[in-house]
C-alpha positions in Angstrom: 51.7 -9.1 0.7 49.2 -10.1 3.4 46.7 -7.5 4.4 47.7 -8.1 8.0 51.5 -7.9 8.7 51.1 -10.6 11.4 48.1 -12.9 11.5 49.2 -14.4 14.8 49.6 -10.9 16.3 46.2 -9.9 15.1 44.6 -13.0 16.5 46.2 -12.3 19.9 45.0 -8.7 19.7 41.4 -9.9 18.8 41.5 -12.2 21.9 42.4 -9.3 24.1 39.6 -7.3 22.6 37.2 -10.1 23.3 38.2 -10.4 26.9 37.9 -6.6 27.2 34.4 -6.7 25.7 33.3 -9.3 28.1 34.6 -7.2 31.0 32.6 -4.1 30.0 29.4 -5.6 28.6 27.0 -7.1 31.1 25.8 -10.7 30.6 22.3 -10.6 29.2 21.4 -13.5 31.4 22.0 -11.8 34.8 19.3 -11.4 37.3 19.7 -7.6 37.4 19.2 -7.4 33.6 16.1 -9.5 33.8 14.7 -7.2 36.4 15.5 -4.1 34.3 14.0 -5.7 31.2 10.8 -6.6 33.0 10.5 -3.1 34.4 11.1 -1.7 30.9 8.4 -3.8 29.4 5.9 -2.9 32.1 6.7 0.8 31.6 6.1 0.3 27.9 2.6 -1.1 28.6 2.0 1.8 31.0 2.3 4.2 28.0 -0.6 2.3 26.4 -2.7 2.2 29.6 -2.0 5.8 30.6 -1.2 7.9 27.5 0.4 11.3 28.1 -1.5 14.6 28.1 -2.9 15.5 24.7 -3.6 12.0 23.5 -6.8 10.0 23.8 -7.0 6.4 25.1 -5.0 4.0 23.0 -7.2 1.6 21.0 -6.1 -2.0 21.6 -7.6 -4.9 19.7 -9.4 -7.4 22.0 -7.6 -10.2 20.2 -4.2 -8.9 21.1 -4.0 -7.3 24.6 -0.5 -6.2 25.5 1.7 -8.2 27.8 5.4 -7.7 28.8 6.2 -11.0 27.0 4.7 -9.8 23.7 6.3 -6.4 24.0 9.7 -7.9 24.6 9.3 -10.3 21.7 8.1 -7.7 19.3 11.0 -5.4 20.2 13.5 -8.2 19.5 11.8 -9.1 16.2 11.8 -5.4 15.1 15.6 -5.2 15.4 16.4 -8.6 14.0 18.0 -8.5 10.5 17.5 -12.3 10.3 13.9 -11.6 9.5 15.0 -10.6 5.9 15.8 -13.2 3.2 19.6 -12.6 3.4 19.8 -11.4 7.0 20.7 -7.9 6.1 17.5 -5.9 6.8 15.4 -5.3 9.9 12.3 -3.2 10.5 14.5 -0.7 12.4 16.7 0.0 9.3 13.8 2.0 7.8 12.3 3.2 11.1 15.4 4.4 12.9 14.7 5.3 16.6 17.2 8.2 16.7 15.6 9.6 13.5 12.0 9.9 14.7 11.4 6.2 13.9 11.6 7.0 10.3 14.6 7.7 8.0 15.8 11.3 7.9 18.6 10.7 5.4 16.7 9.2 2.5 13.5 10.3 0.8 12.8 6.7 0.1 14.7 4.1 2.2 16.6 1.2 0.7 15.7 -2.4 1.2 17.3 -5.7 0.4 20.1 -5.5 -2.1 19.9 -1.7 -2.1 16.5 -1.6 -3.8 14.8 1.8 -3.4 11.4 1.6 -1.8 8.5 3.3 -3.5 7.6 5.6 -0.6 8.9 7.5 2.3 9.1 5.6 5.6 6.3 6.9 7.9 7.1 7.4 11.5 6.0 4.8 14.0 5.5 7.4 16.8 1.8 7.2 17.9 1.2 4.5 15.3 -1.2 2.9 17.8 -3.8 5.5 16.8 -3.8 5.0 13.0 -7.0 3.3 11.6 -5.3 2.8 8.2 -1.7 1.7 7.8 0.6 2.7 4.9 0.3 5.9 2.9 -2.5 4.4 0.9 -4.3 3.0 3.9 -4.3 -0.5 2.5 -4.1 -2.3 5.8 -6.6 -1.7 8.7 -4.4 -2.6 11.7 -0.8 -2.6 12.9 -1.0 -6.4 13.0 -2.0 -6.5 9.3 0.7 -4.0 8.4 3.5 -5.8 10.1 3.6 -8.7 7.6 3.7 -6.8 4.3 7.4 -5.7 4.5 8.5 -9.2 5.3 7.4 -10.5 1.8 7.8 -7.3 -0.2 10.6 -8.0 -2.7 12.0 -4.5 -2.3 12.0 -4.6 1.5 12.8 -7.9 3.2 12.2 -10.1 0.2 11.2 -13.3 1.9 9.4 -15.7 -0.6 6.6 -16.2 1.9 5.7 -16.0 5.6 6.2 -19.7 6.2 9.9 -19.3 5.4 10.2 -16.6 8.0 8.6 -18.8 10.6 10.9 -21.7 9.6 13.9 -19.5 10.1 12.8 -18.4 13.5 12.3 -22.0 14.5 16.0 -22.6 13.8 17.3 -19.7 15.9 18.1 -20.8 19.4 17.7 -17.3 20.9 14.0 -17.5 20.1 13.5 -20.8 22.0 10.5 -20.5 24.2 9.8 -16.8 23.5 6.6 -17.3 21.4 5.5 -20.0 23.9 5.8 -17.6 26.8 4.2 -14.8 25.0 1.3 -16.6 23.3 1.2 -20.1 24.7 2.2 -21.7 21.4 4.8 -21.9 18.7 5.7 -19.1 16.2 3.2 -18.4 13.4 2.6 -15.5 11.1 -0.3 -14.3 13.2 1.7 -14.4 16.4 4.7 -12.7 14.7 2.4 -9.9 13.6 0.8 -9.6 17.0 4.2 -9.4 18.7 5.5 -6.7 16.4 2.3 -4.7 16.7 2.4 -5.0 20.5 5.7 -3.3 20.7 4.9 -0.7 18.1 1.8 0.2 20.0 3.9 1.3 23.0 5.6 4.1 21.0 3.2 6.7 22.4 4.5 10.2 22.5 2.5 13.2 23.8 3.0 15.9 26.5 4.5 18.3 24.1 4.9 22.0 24.8 1.7 22.4 22.8 -0.1 19.9 24.9 1.0 21.6 28.1 -0.1 25.0 26.8 -3.5 23.9 25.4 -4.6 21.0 27.7 -2.8 21.9 31.0 -3.1 25.7 30.8 0.7 26.4 31.0 0.7 29.8 29.3 4.5 29.9 29.0 4.8 26.4 27.4 4.7 28.0 24.0 6.4 31.1 22.8 4.5 34.1 21.6 5.5 33.2 18.0 4.2 29.6 18.5 0.9 30.8 19.8 0.6 33.0 16.7 1.4 30.0 14.6 -1.4 28.0 16.2 -3.9 30.8 15.6 -2.9 30.8 11.9 -2.9 26.9 11.8 -6.5 26.8 13.1 -7.6 30.0 11.4 -6.6 31.7 8.2 -4.2 29.1 7.0 -6.8 26.3 7.3 -4.3 23.6 8.4 -6.6 22.2 11.0 -9.2 21.3 8.4 -7.2 18.1 7.9 -4.9 18.2 10.9 -7.6 18.4 13.5 -7.3 19.7 17.1 -9.9 18.6 19.7 -11.0 20.1 22.9 -9.4 17.5 25.1 -6.9 15.9 22.8 -5.3 16.3 19.4 -4.2 13.6 17.0 -3.6 16.3 14.4 -5.0 14.3 11.5 -8.5 13.6 10.1 -7.4 10.0 9.2 -8.7 10.7 5.6 -7.0 10.8 2.2 -6.3 13.9 0.2 -4.7 14.8 -3.2 -2.3 17.7 -2.6 -0.7 17.5 -6.0 2.5 15.8 -4.9 1.6 12.5 -6.5 0.4 14.1 -9.7 3.6 16.2 -9.8 5.7 13.0 -9.4 3.9 11.2 -12.2 4.3 14.1 -14.5 8.0 14.4 -13.7 8.6 10.7 -14.5 6.7 10.9 -17.8 8.5 14.0 -19.1 12.0 13.6 -17.7 14.2 12.9 -20.7 17.3 14.7 -19.4 20.7 13.2 -19.3 22.2 12.5 -15.9 25.9 12.9 -14.9 27.2 9.6 -13.5 30.6 9.4 -11.7 32.4 6.2 -12.9 35.7 6.9 -11.2 37.1 9.6 -8.9 36.6 12.9 -10.7 35.5 11.2 -14.0 31.9 11.7 -15.0 29.9 10.5 -18.1 26.5 11.7 -19.3 23.9 8.9 -19.3 20.4 9.1 -20.7 17.6 8.7 -18.2 16.3 5.8 -20.3 19.6 3.9 -19.9 19.6 4.4 -16.2 16.0 3.1 -16.0 17.1 0.0 -17.9 19.6 -1.0 -15.2 17.3 -1.5 -12.2 13.6 -1.8 -11.7 11.6 0.4 -14.0 9.9 3.3 -12.3 6.3 2.5 -11.2 3.6 5.1 -11.1 2.4 5.7 -7.6 -1.3 6.1 -7.7 -1.9 6.5 -4.0 -5.2 5.4 -2.4 -6.4 4.3 -5.8 -4.1 1.2 -5.4 -6.1 0.1 -2.4 -9.6 1.0 -3.5 -9.6 1.0 -7.3 -11.7 4.1 -7.2 -10.5 6.7 -9.8 -11.4 9.5 -7.5 -8.7 8.2 -5.1 -5.9 8.6 -7.6 -2.9 10.5 -6.1 -4.7 10.8 -2.7 -2.6 9.9 0.4 -3.3 9.5 4.1 -3.2 12.7 6.2 -0.3 12.1 8.6 -0.4 13.2 12.3 1.8 16.2 12.8 2.9 15.1 16.3 6.7 15.1 16.6 6.8 16.3 13.0 10.0 18.3 13.5 11.8 14.9 14.0 10.4 13.1 11.0 11.8 14.7 7.8 11.7 14.3 4.9 8.0 14.9 4.3 5.1 13.8 2.0 4.5 10.2 0.8 7.6 10.4 -1.4 9.9 12.3 0.9 10.1 15.1 -1.7 9.9 18.0 0.7 13.0 18.2 2.9 12.0 20.7 5.6 8.9 21.9 7.5 9.3 25.3 5.7 9.1 23.5 2.4 5.9 21.8 3.5 4.3 25.1 4.7 5.3 26.8 1.4 3.8 24.0 -0.6 0.4 24.7 1.0 0.9 28.5 0.8 1.1 28.0 -3.0 -2.1 26.0 -2.9 -0.5 22.7 -3.7 0.0 21.6 -7.4 -3.0 22.7 -9.5 -4.5 19.9 -11.5 -7.8 18.2 -12.0 -8.5 16.3 -8.8 -6.7 18.6 -6.4 -8.4 18.6 -3.1 -10.9 21.6 -2.9 -9.6 22.4 0.6 -6.3 23.6 -1.0 -6.1 27.2 -2.2 -3.2 29.8 -2.4 -2.7 31.5 1.0 -1.8 35.1 1.5 0.8 34.6 4.3 3.8 36.8 5.0 7.2 35.4 5.7 6.8 36.1 9.4 3.5 34.1 9.4 5.2 31.2 7.7 7.9 31.4 10.4 5.2 31.3 13.1 3.5 28.2 11.7 6.9 26.4 11.5 7.6 27.4 15.1 4.3 26.0 16.2 5.0 22.7 14.4 8.3 22.6 16.3 6.3 22.8 19.5 4.6 19.5 18.9 7.7 17.4 19.9 7.3 15.1 22.9 9.8 14.9 25.7 9.1 11.1 25.8 11.1 10.6 22.6 14.4 10.0 24.5 12.7 7.3 26.6 11.4 5.6 23.5 14.8 5.6 21.9 16.3 4.1 25.0 13.6 1.5 25.1 14.2 0.6 21.5 18.0 0.3 21.9 17.8 -1.9 24.9 17.6 -5.0 22.7 20.6 -6.6 21.0 20.4 -6.4 17.2 20.0 -9.8 15.6 22.8 -10.5 13.1 
């Protein structure tokens, strides 16, 4: 029996839906939409030129000054699944706007073909300020970072960058866009510059903390949050790595530290010989050895952190200090997404990390009460920017490619 009782009836119904869709969805080519789009792109550049309170001037490379045309093109590329080898993955599928421009649902996102990525997806909020991209800091700029996922076999799996450029050349909706943005045809360098130009606009400050510390609004933070800040910068020692300045705070030292998470992950992989329950049908489970499971997909790879970028043994299991801005929106935490909540993170540091040779000497067990832990968590929740809603709206203003 046919899946549809009446193919003709379904076709007619689909036609009605199409007409209805046209009636309620504005034509992207209208003059009003063009005006709105131009205003949106200019507003995005304003966030770079005039960052909100609590943030320093945005560093912009001289070789890639922002323009509305670059921003619009970068936004379009970011949401286009056709940038992956099989047109299934876009940058936005790991950096989801509504989830703090990361992925709240998975410790490690999935790439092409359901392949698990090696690390947690870092947020792109305030990515304009990072001097080292990726958890191991292997790329020095947003422009350099933008190209890696395109050719990583786990992520977007293109065989090379030239194949991406060739695909763009075949897509009619990109006709003239690179020429208007850069004065020339698409190239890997211009593709990276466009993506970085839009990512650089995701500037988010003016949090309750900023208004309290840098604008003098005494009621912007609660009494508990103020106590949390005092602990954060005092006895708990958090500000040793998540620095707070007199006129702005990026809440990172932009350095690399071994907190024991990488070491613990490596130990768990080497010692895990347990059998795993696998559901093969509804309500039917079988016990499978870990070795058998590992034989099915890619074998697990040790994550050696900063060492992979430098080759220096002292950098083993060290990872970049993330900014804590908007941190309440960007769970799960750590380079591997192994800590699900802010409380889990604070308690990890209360325990002094994971003891082992190489643990950062800044870490030590902390004598904090439950109320003090609560206060630090409350303070961290006060680092969320009210600009986030605007950034999500900006991101979702573009049609998703494919």
